[in-house]
N, C-alpha and C positions, 0 to 999 in steps of 0.2 A: 505492500500498500505507498509506502513510503515511498519508494520508488518511481510509483506512480506519478509523485507530483515532482520528480528534481527537475526535470525542463522547465518548471514553473519559477523554482529558486536559483535556475542556473540564468533565467530572463533577467538581461535588464530593465532598468526603471521604466524605460519609456513602455519597452514593451507589456509589462505587467497592468500600468495603466491603459494603456490602446487594450489588450483585454480584458477589463474589468469594465471600460469604457461600451466596447461593443458588445459584452455580455447584458449587461445593463440595459442597453439599448435594446435589443434583440428581444429582452424580455416585457421593456414596455410595450413594444411592439406586439406582442403577442395578447398582452392582458386587456391593452385596447381592443385589440380586431376581435378576441375572444369573448368578452364580456356579451355582446351582442346572441351570442347561441344558446347562452344562458335564461338571456331574457326574452326571447323569440315566445315560448310557452305564454306568459304573462303579457307579453305586447297583440299576440293574435287573439288573446281574450278580452283584452280591451278595446281593442282597435279596429275586432272583427272583421280579419283578411284572413286569405287560405291559406294553405302549407306553400303553394305555389309564387305568392307574392310574397313570403317571408324569405325560400331560395331567392327573389329575385334580389331583395336588401341585400344579402346576403353577395351574392355575383357581383352586384353593382359595385359593391366597395372591393372588390379583388379584380373585374377588370379594369376599374379605377388605377387599382394598385400597379396592374400591368405599364399602364400608362406611364403611369408616375416612375416608376423601376425605371423603365426605359429614357427617359427624361434627365432621371437625376445621374445615368451611369454617362450619356455626354456631359452633363455638366461636371460631375467629378472628373472627368479623364482630361477637362477644360480645365478649372477652376481648384481641383484637391478634394479629397479625400473628406477631410474633417468639416469643413465649410457647410459641405453639400449634407452632410448628416447632422449637423448641428440645425439647419434649414426645415428639415423632415422630421424633427423630435417637435420643433415649434408649430410646426402646422399641423399635424394629426394629433398634438396633444390640446390644441386652439379648440379642432374643432371637436374631438372628446367633448368637450364641455357645452360646446352648440349643442349636439346631440341632445343633453340633458333637459333643454327647452323645447325641445321639439313637441307639436301638442298632435300633430296626424302621422296617418303611413307615409302619405307621399312626403311629409317634410322633413321625415326620418331617412327617407329614400335619399333624397338628394342630400343628407348634411352626411351620412355614410358611404356616398359616392366621392364626395371634395373629401372627407376622410382617408380615404382610399390612395389616394394620391400621395398623401405621406407616408402611409403603410408601405407602399411599395420601394421608396429610397431606401430605405435601410438595411437590406440585406444583401443585393450584391457591392453597397459601396462598403458598410461594413465588414464584411469576407473580403474584398479586398486589402481594404485597411489593414486587415491583422494577418493575411496573405504576405503582405509587403513588408512587414514589420518581424513576424517571427522566424525562426532557423528552421529552413526546409525539413529539417529531420525530424523535427514535433508539429509543422503545419498540419498534421489531419488530427490530432491531439486538441490543437489549443483551436482552431474552426470547429471542429465536433464538441467541444464545452461549450464554445459561445454559442452554436445552436441549441444546446442544452436550456438555455436561455428560455426557449420556447415553451418548453415544459414545465419552466417557473412562472411563465406568467400565464401558460392555462390554466395552473393551480391555484393558484393566486384568483385568477378570475371569477373561479370555480369558488371558492371560498366566499371570497370580499358577495359575493349574488349572491351564495345560498346565506351568510348571516346576514344580511339587509334583508331580503325576500322573506326572512322568518322572523324579523324584529320592526320591522317597519309597514306600514301601509303600500301594497303594491303601487301605487301611483306616485308614491313618493320614495320606493326601497330601487324602481328603476331609473330613475333620473339619478339618484344618487349612485350609483353605481356606474355611471359614466362621469359623471364628475369627479371622482373620485380619481381618475385616471390622469389627473394633473397632479398630483404629489407626486408619484415617480416621477414625472417629466422633469419636472424640477431640478431632481437627486441629477439626471441623466446629464442635463445640461450641464450641471457645474463640475461633472465628472470628464466631460469633453473637454472644458476649459484648458485639461493639462493633456490635451495630447498632443502630440505633434505632426504636421505633416510627413508620408513614409520618406525616408533616404532615397529610398528606388525610383519614388515619383518626382522627387526633388531634383535628380540628377536626371529624368529623361526630361524635365521641363527643359534643366540650362542646357544639355544638348543639343537641343532643339531650339533653344532662346526662344521658345514661346511662342514660333513661327508656324505650327501648324497646329490645329484641334479638330479633335474628333467628329464624325456627324453622325446622322442615324445611318448612314450607308455602309459605316466601318464594318457592322458584323456581318454583312454581305460579302467584304471581299474575298476573292477567290480562294486565298489559304487559309480563311477561317469560316467560310459558311457554309461546310461539311457540318465542323463540331459545334458550331450556332444551334442549327434547326437538329441535332441530334441531341445536346443538350438540352434544349426545347422539350423534345420529347420526353426526354428521362422526366424533367420536372413535370410536363404536364401529367404523366400517368403517377407520379407519387403524388401529385397536388391534389388529383383525380379521387385518388383512393381517402387518401387522408381527410380530405372536405367533406366527402361523402360522409365519412364517418364522424367529424368532430362536431360539423354544423348539427346536423341532426340527431346528435345520439340522444342529447337533453329532453328534445323532443320526444323523440323514440322509446325511451325509457320512460317517459310518462304516458303517452300514449297506446302506445305496444306491449309494454310489458307494466302497466298499470301500476308503476313505484308513483308514491307521493313527491311532490317537487324536491322537499326538504330533504329526501331520499337520492337525488341526482348528485348534487355534490360530491356525498362521498364517493360514488359511483364515477363520475368522472376527476376526483384526485386522485383514485387505485391508479386508473387510466393513466395521468399525467405523470406518476410516480414511476410509470412503468414507462413511457415515454422519454421521461429523465436517464432510465436506466438503461435503456436501450440507446441513446444518442450518446453517454456516456460511455457506453461497449465499443458501439461505432468509430465512435472518435480515438480508441487505441487498437482496434483491430485492424481499422483503413492504414494505419503506419506497421502496422505488422505483416500483415497479409496483402494489403494493393487495397487500390478503391474497389475497382470493379467485381473483383471476388466476394466481397465482403456486403457487396450492395446488391450483387443477386441472390447470397444466401440470405439477408432479408427480406427481399422480398418475395422467394417461397416460403419463408416461414411466416412472415406477416399475411398471405392468402392465405393460408390452412388456418390460423387461430382465430383472423375476425368470419372464417366461414365458419367454426363452432361458434363464437360467439355469436353469432345473428339467427341462424338455423339448429342449433340444438334446445331444446326447452330448459329451461334452469330456472330457478329461486336467485333471488336477491343477493343472497351471499356468492354465491357461484358466479351471478353476473360480476360483483367486487373483485372475487378472486380471477375471473378469466382476464378481467379488467387490466391486468399488471401486464402480460404477456401483449393482451392488445395493442397496447398503450407501446409497449418495445418496438415491435414491428411495424406500424402505421407509422411513426414517426421517428425511428431509431434509421433509417437511411439516408434522413434527410441530412445527417452529420457528416455524409462524404459528397454533398452538393457542393459545399465554399471548397475546398481542397480542389476535387475535381476540375469546376469552372476556373478557378484562379489559376490553374495551372494548364488549361488548354490553351490562353489568349495573349497575346504580347499587350506589354505594361501600356504605351502608346495608346491601347482601346481596350485595355481589360475592363473597367468597369460598365463599358458600353455595349460590348459582346457579354458580360455577365448579365447586365440591365436586360439586355434583349430575349437573351435564351431563357433566364429566370424567371421574368414577367410573361413571355407569350406563354411559357409552361403555366403557369400562375393563371394566367385570364381564362387559357384552355380549358384548363383543371379546375376552374371555379364555375365551369358551365355545368359542370357533375351537380352541383349545389341546386341550383334552378331547375335541372333535369329528373333529380330526385325528387325534387317535392311535385313537379308534374307527374311522373310515373306513379309516384305512391296512388294517386290518386285513383291506379287503373291494379298495379299491382299489388298495392299496399307499403308501406315506408318499408320493411323491414327488407321487403325482395329487390324495392328498389336501391337501399344502401347496396345490398349482396354484390347486382348487377354493375352499378358503375366501379365497386371496387374493384372487380376481378379485371374489367376493361383496362383499369387505370393500371395495373400491376402488368399485366401484360406487355401496354405500351411501355412501360418502363425496362422489362426483360430485353423486348426489342431493343432500344435503344443502346442499353447496356452492352450488346452483344456484339453492337461496332463502334464504340468508343474504345479508346486506348488507354491501357494503364497508364497514371500518372505519378505515381506515387515518387514523394522526392525530388522532382525536378525542380530545380534551380530557376526560378524566373526570369534572372537577367537573361537564361540561353534560351526563351520562349520568344522567338522570332520569327518573320517572314521566309518562307523557303524563298520566295525570287526575293533576292536583293537589288535587283533593278526594278521593281515595279514601280508603276504611276503611281508616287501619293494622293494624286488628287482622285484617282480612284477611292483612296480609301478616307483621305484627310483633304481638311479645304483650309486654305491660307488665313493667318489671323487679320493680316491688312493686304490691301493690294500690290503692297510692294513686294511679296514673298514671290509674285511671277516676273 
């Protein structure tokens, strides 16, 4: 156990601050994003909207996150990782507060979509920041542990909403759940003040003199487009499976398993604990076994335990117990996405390509949330969740079969194969004097 954290003790102070800044940022992102899932049953009862409309709220936020993530990736390659991350936290924390003041379904739909723009910025930019700072030997562990902040945020969302709904009138509880997100937002902003831009990024900007900047076309350059699309397919599959479970789990437990709303927090907390264990396990395994092999094993494991959880009749205690391995599977593989994607793309366009791949996959995967809601009207909620989970894992396995193993790559060595390529295919001049 002591040796497991040798990498952290050996890290420089700037690396440690970066780790905690990224970890807390991802925890906050997850908390603000997942709060809605626990509030949906209450909001559906208060505002009388359908499962399909509930899925549309969640999907609109995720689709907006895709747009925000791609834009933030471009801005990060131009202006710096830390600056863009700070702006994203201010954005989505502010809209979390505004969400607490909404008074109708359509108002919440618009506000959550705008909030989603900020959600999208956090992952790709934060993953690139951490990858460019940490020792390549420990990159998988560091980024995987940052990813585990998602599980912490998910558990916090379950506990906070559970306590509020159990002790306050529902009309006040759901608003308070949105408002409370401002507290961790302030904490993260304070931490981020002490995080420098990565030396690798500063060297790249110095080498180019700031004369060239990434554009939206960068992800489609001939040397990176195959990796961009395969990475997007991988993320699509993982997100579709994960969101089909996570967003609809509280509603499924209440409406299909007939559990009390107060019991849902325990079920989800067990699953989030499993998610944390899965991500930490993946973080260490992908540095020792490799990114691809570990991801494939997790996908197969998750498909099996998720099927058992959905389709085998069981009581509340069995649901809670099996929630642990289900959580390990559905979110464990995400611990390998950050290291893999950061090792696929050159520094000049790293966050642009990561932003496209992750958020294009996230937007397509997010469709499963709305589609589950629609399909549930015909198949039943449990079967609808199962269908989209299995489709998602199939897509992820196809992508993994074609992606290369990237474990331990030196990010400075990730370059374009064709050194004579026309930069204007990939980048644009910062001023007319460039040409």
